[in-house]
N, C-alpha and C positions, 0 to 999 in steps of 0.2 A: 440814955439811949436804950438801955436794958428795959426800963419801965415802958417806953414806947413800944418795944417789940413784944412785951408781954401783953399789952392791950391790943396793939394793931393786928397781930397774927390771929388771935381768937375772933376778933371782929371781922376780919377778912375771911376766915374760914366760915363763920356764920353767915355772912352775906353770900358767899359762893354756894354753900349748901342750900340756902333758902332759895336762891335763884334757880338752882338745879331742880329742886323739888317742884317749884311752881311751873317751870318749863315742861316737866314731864307729866304734870297732872292732867288726866284726861278731861275733856270738856263735858259739861252737863247739858250741852246744847248741840244738836245736829241739824244742819241746814236751817238754822234760826229757830228751831223748836226744841222745847225741853225733852230730855231723854231719860233713860233708866237710871243714869247717875244722879240726875236731878230728883227723880222719883224716890230713890233709895234714901235720900237725905231729908225727906219730909216726914212729919209726924202723921199720925192717923187723921187728926183734924184737918191738917193742911191738905192731905190727899182727898178727903171728903169735899173740902171747899174747892179745890181745883176741879174735881170731877163735876160737881154741881154747876160751877161756872162754865165749864166746857159744855155740858148739856144744855144750859140756858142759852149759850151762844149759838148752838145748833138749832134750837127752836126759833131764836131770833132770825138767824140766817134763812131758815125755812120760810118764815112769814115774809121776810123781805124779798126773797127770790120769787116766791109765788105771786107777790104783788107787782114786782118790777118786771118779771118775765113770765107772765101767765101762760104763754104758749110754749115756753121752753122746758118741756118735760125732762129732757136729758139733764139739764142743770139742776132742776128740782130733785131728781133722783140721786144725782151726785151728792147734794147737800144731805139728803135723807140718809144716804149710805154712810155718812160720817158718824151717825149715831151707832153706838156699840150694839145695843140690843134692848128690847122692851122685856125680855124674859128674865132679867136679873135685877136685883136691887142694887143701889149704889155700893153698898158694902160688899156684895158679891163681886161686882165688877172690880173693885179695889183689890179683893183677894185674888182675883184672876190676874190682874196686872202685877201684884206682888209676886205671884207664882211665875209669870212670864220672865220677870227680871231676876228673881232670886235663884230659881232652879236652873237657869241657863244664863250664866254671866256674860256670855258672848252676845246676848241681846242688849246689853247696857247702852250701846250707841243708837239703838232703834228709838225713834221719837215716840212720845206717849200716844199719839194718834195711832201709831202702828200697833202698840200693845192693845189699845181699845179695839182695833179691828180684829186682832187675833182673838181676844176674849169673846167678841161678838160672834165671830165665825165659829168658834168652838161651841158656844151656847146654842147655835142654830143647828148643831149636829154634824159638823164637818168631820170627815175621816181624818185619822192621824196623819196619813200621807199628805192630805191637803194642807193640814196645819204646819207640817214640816216644811212643805214647799213655800208657804206664805212667810214663815219665820226666816227661811233661808233667803228669800227674795228681799225682805225688809233689811236683813243684815247686810247683804250686798249693796243695796242702795244707801244705807246709812254709813257705810265705810268707803263709798266711792268706787266699789269694784264692779258695780252693775254696768252693763253696756247701756249707754244713753241712746235714746231714739232721737234721730234728727227729723225736724219737720220737713 
């Protein structure tokens, strides 16, 4: 019986602590989209690959929307606005996203698309107060504290 207790108790403790750690681990996904926690776990090459894939997806969506909805300028502009900026290289965009997440840990739940929007807005010359408002709004939306608009 003593041998059973010597094996059972440590195994039970290990299972308990493992379950507690996984239950408390914050998610790398917000509203179905990868967020800053996901981003911080990526290598530089993975970040470049993600960004290039995202940019290619935006180009593809732009062509699709223009062909499928040639008169819907609002939808076309919406898709175009998902591009971060043409003023920065991919490496500079990645540096900006790293800065957005590393220097402000409370931004971790913000989806990557939000970080891209922030970097693009900053690159276009927005004032710091505008950037602060944008980041605050994205944090509220990503933690579910923003007031939702009803149709």
